[in-house]
LOROVO-637521 format. One record per residue (C-alpha): residue number from 1; x, y, z; residue in three letters. Coordinates in Angstrom, 2 decimals, m for minus. Each point is the difference from the previous one (the first is absolute). Example, Ala and Ser with C-alpha at 12.3 -4.5 7.8 and 13.67 -1.06 7.14 Angstrom:
<nodes>
NODE    n       xx       yy       zz  res
NODE    1    12.30    m4.50     7.80  ALA
NODE    2     1.37     3.44    m0.66  SER
</nodes>
This chain:
<nodes>
NODE    n       xx       yy       zz  res
NODE    1    m5.84   m33.13   m33.10  UNK
NODE    2     3.75     0.10     0.89  UNK
NODE    3     2.50     1.29    m2.68  UNK
NODE    4     3.72    m0.99     0.14  UNK
NODE    5     2.14     2.98     1.02  UNK
NODE    6     3.08     0.61    m2.21  UNK
NODE    7     1.92     0.95     3.23  UNK
NODE    8    m1.13    m1.54     3.28  UNK
NODE    9    m0.37     2.32     2.97  UNK
NODE   10     2.07    m0.96     2.96  UNK
NODE   11    m1.27     1.26     3.32  UNK
NODE   12     2.71     0.11     2.70  UNK
NODE   13    m1.08    m1.07     3.55  UNK
NODE   14    m0.63     2.71     2.51  UNK
NODE   15     1.83    m0.56     3.22  UNK
NODE   16    m2.24     0.00     3.03  UNK
NODE   17     0.19     2.88     2.56  UNK
NODE   18    m0.64    m0.16     3.66  UNK
NODE   19    m3.11     1.56     1.28  UNK
NODE   20     0.35     3.41     1.57  UNK
NODE   21    m2.35     1.74     2.46  UNK
NODE   22    m0.53     3.71     0.12  UNK
NODE   23    m1.23     1.05     3.44  UNK
NODE   24    m0.10     3.58    m0.56  UNK
NODE   25    m1.84     2.51    m2.22  UNK
NODE   26     1.28     2.99    m2.14  UNK
NODE   27    m2.46     2.69    m0.81  UNK
NODE   28     0.75     0.30    m3.73  UNK
NODE   29    m2.94     2.33    m0.95  UNK
NODE   30    m1.72     2.68     2.19  UNK
NODE   31    m2.81     1.98    m1.86  UNK
NODE   32    m1.74     2.71     2.11  UNK
NODE   33    m2.96     1.85    m1.63  UNK
NODE   34    m1.95     2.85     1.90  UNK
NODE   35    m1.86     2.11    m2.37  UNK
NODE   36    m1.41     1.88     2.87  UNK
NODE   37     0.42     0.29     3.85  UNK
NODE   38    m3.08    m2.34     0.42  UNK
NODE   39     0.67    m2.75    m2.50  UNK
NODE   40     3.03    m1.93    m0.98  UNK
NODE   41     1.57    m3.62     0.19  UNK
NODE   42     3.28    m1.77     0.23  UNK
NODE   43     1.39    m3.11    m1.60  UNK
NODE   44     3.11    m1.72     1.07  UNK
NODE   45     1.37    m3.03    m1.94  UNK
NODE   46     2.49    m2.24     1.59  UNK
NODE   47     2.63    m2.34    m1.41  UNK
NODE   48     1.64    m2.64     2.07  UNK
NODE   49     3.46     0.95     1.42  UNK
NODE   50     3.14    m1.69     1.35  UNK
NODE   51     1.93     2.45     2.13  UNK
NODE   52     3.02    m2.24     0.09  UNK
NODE   53     0.37    m0.26    m3.85  UNK
NODE   54    m1.83     3.19    m0.97  UNK
NODE   55    m2.12    m2.11    m2.45  UNK
NODE   56    m3.52     1.40    m0.84  UNK
NODE   57    m2.39    m2.43    m1.62  UNK
NODE   58    m3.45     0.98    m1.09  UNK
NODE   59    m2.66    m2.47     0.86  UNK
NODE   60    m2.57    m1.18    m2.63  UNK
NODE   61    m3.75    m0.06     0.67  UNK
NODE   62    m0.84    m1.14     3.37  UNK
NODE   63     3.68     0.07     0.96  UNK
NODE   64     0.14     3.81    m0.02  UNK
NODE   65    m1.15     2.20     2.85  UNK
NODE   66    m1.13     3.55     0.23  UNK
NODE   67    m1.93     2.65     1.74  UNK
NODE   68    m2.90     2.05    m1.58  UNK
NODE   69    m1.82     2.64     2.05  UNK
NODE   70    m2.78     1.79    m1.74  UNK
NODE   71    m0.76     2.58     2.78  UNK
NODE   72     3.46     1.55     0.69  UNK
NODE   73    m1.34     3.05     1.89  UNK
NODE   74    m1.69    m2.28     2.61  UNK
NODE   75     3.33    m1.97     0.25  UNK
NODE   76     1.85     3.10     0.58  UNK
NODE   77    m2.41     1.11     2.70  UNK
NODE   78    m0.08    m3.17     1.80  UNK
NODE   79     3.56    m1.50    m0.36  UNK
NODE   80     2.81     2.35     1.49  UNK
NODE   81     2.66    m1.65    m2.02  UNK
NODE   82    m1.90     0.60    m3.21  UNK
NODE   83    m0.61     3.65     0.95  UNK
NODE   84     3.80     0.31     0.79  UNK
NODE   85     0.91    m1.59    m3.37  UNK
NODE   86    m2.22     2.31    m1.89  UNK
NODE   87     1.33     3.01     1.91  UNK
NODE   88     3.59    m1.08    m0.78  UNK
NODE   89    m0.73    m0.46    m3.80  UNK
NODE   90    m1.56     3.52    m0.19  UNK
NODE   91     2.95     1.44     1.95  UNK
NODE   92     2.47    m1.68    m2.27  UNK
NODE   93    m1.45     1.44    m3.19  UNK
NODE   94     1.87     3.35     0.11  UNK
NODE   95     3.44    m1.65     0.59  UNK
NODE   96    m0.72    m2.56    m2.68  UNK
NODE   97    m0.83     2.65    m2.54  UNK
NODE   98     3.08     1.92     0.86  UNK
NODE   99     2.14    m3.31    m0.40  UNK
NODE  100    m1.83    m0.67    m3.33  UNK
NODE  101     0.80     3.49    m1.34  UNK
NODE  102     3.64    m0.14     1.34  UNK
NODE  103     3.06     0.01    m1.97  UNK
NODE  104    m0.05    m2.62    m2.73  UNK
NODE  105     3.04    m2.18    m1.26  UNK
NODE  106    m0.65     1.17    m3.66  UNK
NODE  107     2.13     3.01    m1.05  UNK
</nodes>
């Protein structure tokens, strides 16, 4: 049953915007888990990306894309680029630690 409002709510119109197409992807989350040399996985979540404007837009539901590999050791053994990427990540750890522990801006 409607009740009369003391102060009516006025909703302003929302101007229409042109549709925009995002033809590239941005890897916004990369999760690697390898509890042992013989087991592990990787998950990569993508957002849509416009290189011209720099806009990153996360898809919803079926609009989003991603990669999920449950057997990372096999992927490392069979895909040379994955093996190189894992080797680069491991090789970067000492330098990343040094950078993290470097001088801070706090005095």
